[in-house]
N, C-alpha and C positions, 0 to 999 in steps of 0.2 A: 504493500500499499504506499500512500503517499507519505514520504518520511523528510523529502526537504522542497525546498521552492523551486517551482518549475521556470526554469531558465530558457534564453534560447540555445544555449551551448547545449543543454542537456536534450532539450527537442532535435537538434542537427546532429548530436551523438547518436541519439535513436535512430534518426532517419539514415544517416549513414553506415550504420552497423546492422540494419535491418535484416540483411540476409546473412550476416556471420554465424558462425558456430559462437553460440552461447558460451559454451563450457569454457572455449579458448578464451572468450572474453574475461571470465570472471578468474579463470588463473592468471590473466595479464592487467588484472584492476589497477595494481599499483603504477603501471603507466600511465593512467589517465587521469592526472589530478584535477580535483575541483568537480569528478564526476561520481556520483554515487553509480556505481558499476552493478551493484546487486539490483537497485531499483530499475535501473535502465534497462537489464537482462529481463527484469518481470515484464517490463513495457514491452520489450521485443517480442517474447514468447506470447504476450496477449495479445498483441497486434496480429500475428501469425495467427492464432487460433481464431481470429475473428473477421479476418480478411473478407472471406465468402459471407458470414453472417452478417457483419455491418460494413459492407463496402463504402458508404457514405462516410462514416465515422473512419474507418481506416486511412482513409483519402484524405484527413484532415489531420495533420502533424501537432496540430497545438491540443488536442484532445489526448486526455489522460485516461488509460486503461484501467478497468477494477483487476482486484486478485483472480486466481484462478477459478474459485468456486464463482464469485459475482460474473465472470465472463462464460462461465458455463451455464449457470441458469438462465442468462438476459436471454431475451428475445432477440429474432432476427428483424431488421428492418421490415421486412417484407409481413412479417406478421403483426410486428406493432403498428405499421399503418393499417392493416386490418382492424384492429382492435378498434380504432378511431370512428371508424365506420359502423361499429356496434353499438356507440355510446350515443347519447342526447343530453342537451344542457348547456349551461355558461360556467359552469364550475364544476372542478374535480378534486380530488385528494387521492396521492399514490399514499398507501399507509405501509407500503414496503418496497422504497425506492430503490434499492440497488444499484447498480449502473447507470438508471434513469432513463435506461431506452425507451421503454414502453412509455413512461411518464412523459419524454419530451415529443413522440409523435402522438400520443394520444390528447396533450394539450394543446395543440395547435388548433387555433380558432375559439380558445377558451377566454372569457375575460377574468378567470381568477383559477390557478393551478397552484398545488399544495404539494410538495414533495418532503417525504417524511421517511428517516431513516436512521436506524438505531447505532450504526456502526460510524463514528466520528470521521474516519478517515475516506471512508465512502462520501460521506455529506462534504467533506472537503473537496473529495475529486469533482463532486456532482456540481457546486458552487462554481468551479473553475470552468466546467464543461459548459454550462448552461448559459455563463459571460462569453465563451467563444462561438457558441452556437446563437446567439441570439439574435432576432430577426422581428419584423414588423407583424410575423404570423403567430409569435408567441407572446404570451402577456408574461409581465414581470414575475419571475418565479420566486414563490415563497418556501424556503429549506427550513425544515424543522428537524433538529438533529436530538432523536430520543426514541424511545420506544413508544410505538402508537398507541400500546393499550394503557400506557400511564399518561401519555398525554392529553388535552383534551379533543375530543372528536370534532372537527368543523363541520357545520351543516353546510353540505353540499350538495349538487345535483348526482354527481357520480363518485363513488369510492372504489378505488382498486386494489386490489392484494395478490401478491404472489408468493404465499407462503416458501419459507425455506425447506427445501426438500432432502436436508442432512440432519443426521442424528449426532448427540453430542460426539460419539467416537469417529465421526467423518463418513459412516455409511451412509447409502440411498434409502429413503423411505417414501411410500407412495400414501398410505393411508391419510385421510383429511388429519385428523386428530394425532397423528404424529409429527405433522409439519408443523413449523413455528412464523407464525400463531397459528393457533388451533381455530379453524373459522367456524366449526361446529360451536363452539362456546361461547364465540365473539359474534355472532351473526345479527342475533338479535339487537346487540347495542350499536350495530355497523348503521342497520337498518334504517334504525331511528333518528339517523343523521343524514341520511340520502334518501333520493329516488329510485337509485339503482345501486347495486352492487355488483361489481363484476371480480369474477376470482379467477386465477390460472391454476390449475392442477396438472398434475404428472399426468401423462400419457397412459401411465400404467393405472392409472385410479380405476375402479369399480364403478360404473355409472349408475348402477342399481343403487348401489350404497350412497351416493351422493344425492339420489330423489329421495331418499329413505331419512337423510341425516338434515339436509339443508330445507329450509321452509322458502315459499314463494318465489321457485324457480321457473321461469318462463321458458329460457333457451337453453341449450347446451350447444356448443360450438368444438366441434375435433377438428383441429387445423393440423394439416401436413403440407411438407416441403418434399417434392419430388417421391411423391410415394413413400413418406418415412414420416409418422406420425410423431407432430413435435410437443404439442400441447392441447389440453381441454380445458374450454373457458366456460364458465357458468354463469348466467344472469341473473341475478334476484331482483325482483321489482318490489319496491316497499308498498304495504297495502295503504298507505296513505295517498297512493298515486290514483288518479280516478280511473276506474276501470281495470285496477290490478286484478280484484278479485276474479273478475271473468277471464282475466288472462293466465292465470296459476291454475285453471281448471284443466287445460292441457299443455303438455312440455313439447317445444319444436326443437327437432335435432339439425344442426346443421353442420354437414360435411363438406370442410373446405379444403382443397389441395391444390397447393401453386406447383404447377408442372412444367414451370419453365414459360413457353410462349402462351400457353394457356391456363385457365384456373377451372380445376371441376367445382362445382357448387350444388351439392344435392340436399333437398330439404324435406324432411319426413315428419312424422309422428315419433314420439318417445314414451315409452317402449314399442317396439313394433310386435303388435298382437295379430299378425296378418300369417296363416300357415304357411310355410316354405313348401313348395312342390319339389318332389323329388322323381328322378326320371323314372319312367317303369321301361323304358327301352334301352337303358343302359348308355354307354357313351355316345355321343353324337358326332359332328362334324366339327364345331365348333367349342372352344373350351373358354371359359369367362372367368378370370379372377377380379373381385371386386376391389376397389380402390382400397387403400390401407385406413383411410377414415372411415369407409364402409363397415369395413370388417369390425373394427373397433366400435362402432355403433350398434353393430348385430341385426343389422334390418335386412336379412336375407328374404323372409317372405316378402316383403315390398318390394325387393327386387326382383324375386321372380314373376310375381302378378304384373308390374310395371312393365318388365320388358321380356316377358314371354319365354322365359329361362327357367330351367330347372337343377337342381342341386344334384351332384352325382349320388350323395348319400346323405342323410340328415348328419350333421355336424361335419361333413367334408368341406362345405364351404365353395366349392368350386362347382362351376355352372356350365351348364351345356346346352346346345341347339343346333337343329340341322340348317335353319336358315340364318343368315349372317343378321347381327344385330349391332349395328356400326355405333350406334351411340350409347353404348352399354359404359357405364360409369367404372372402368377399372381396365385391367388388359385382357386382351383378345388374342386369342390363340387359335391355329388350324392345326387340328389333330393329324399327323401324318400316319403313326401306327401305335396300336394297342398291344400291351405286350404284357404276358403274365408274371405274377412275381413269385419266382423261384430261385434256388441256388444256381441251376443251370442257366437262366437267364442271365442273371447277374454275372456271371464268371464271361460270358460273351459280349456283353456292351460293350467294353472299351473299346473291342475291335471293331464295333459297328459304329461307336459314337467315341473318339477318343476326347472329344472336349463338348462340354453343355452346359447350361445353366440349370442347377436342379434344385427345386423345391416339392416338401411335400406337405400333407393336408390330410388329416386323420388317419396317419400312416403307422406301421410298427416301426419305421427308423425315422430319425432326424435327416435332415437336408445332410449333412456333416457326415453321419454315419453312413448315408448311401453312397457318397462320395468315395468314401474312403473304402467300403465295401467292393465298390465298381472300379476303382481306380481312376474314373474320368476326371481328367481336368476341367477346371473352372473357367466358362467364356464362351466365347462363339454365338451363332445365329440360332443352335438348338437347343430347346427347353425340353428338359426331363421330369414330369411330376410322379410323384408317389401318393398313390392316393387311394381310399376306399371307395369301392362302388356297390350302389344297391343290387344284392343277389348275386354278385361276383365274389368282393370281397377287394383283396389288396390289389391293384393294378399298378403298372407303369405306362405312363403316356408321353410318347415323342411328340413336340409339336413344333411349330413356328411361330413367332408373333405377327400377327396379323396387322398391318400398317392400313388403317383407313383415314378419311379425310379429318374426322373429328378427333383423331387419336395421332398428333404428331410425332 
């Protein structure tokens, strides 16, 4: 964390040595008089980790990056900008400010914006960065240093929280009660001071558990980047807001995945109470793998009925059809060969397909175990799925990805 005054010399040192071996820089620290080399190395390593995640911040040499854990937990610019589209109002308070990435993008266009952080070093970094980033789109930022549970809670339109997902020993935690602060215990007090509370949770959180323990939830957002689930966002609306009682009768789930040139955005009710269809004719010509955000939402029944596809088996969550469904929200494959799962087949697979992308669904082996057993190298254009199929059992499906206009 920030242990010295930020200077142009320190900034230039970091920029000059950005691509250097940081271990060698530390060993040669005595050569650089007037430079806190350990701090500079911390900044260099943080910038390297955040180059793709925060391209705008990475490109700004005067911004100071937080330590390893804040950098790991902070949102990407892409997902932070998306959060701004979720909220309404003229004032907001971030109760767990961290590096301030979410706060900065969410506060654009606000009349009042309050950043709260209990880590004094992060507060100093945030003050510095907000001054560097200052523009006409953002209000004058109020920085509060202290534990949000002990400071007075301001009355604002939106309260945002990103509870820390690390235990005291540094291990990861996922349950809401194990995170810091405990949003389950704090939710009523927060909703008494805001029209809306938006909480960022781990992508590993149990959605059913969320609905059981959090009150007045109107929407859940599962956000992914390039088919990797990044975060779960839960929107709670205060019952003081007009029409809120009607809104909480049903929960809407938004599955959003930033896939490069396009954005997948699928909206449905949660939980999915539609019965999933299972193929009675076995494996058909096309195979569909739902986007990772839809897999997290477990909306398999809704997908089957909306797109006219059926699952290979209840619990397999790979779908099939004879006719191509070009707008299916996920990856689409054309099946080239159906293979029985047996020791004899496994032994001969490497000769037939020396390289393939391997995945398993409801299968007796993990993808790594199947790769090790067959000796097939990773990569290439061929995809090999291990999956359980109704009335057949374990099967291997050799496929190639189907590229359609809606799936660049």
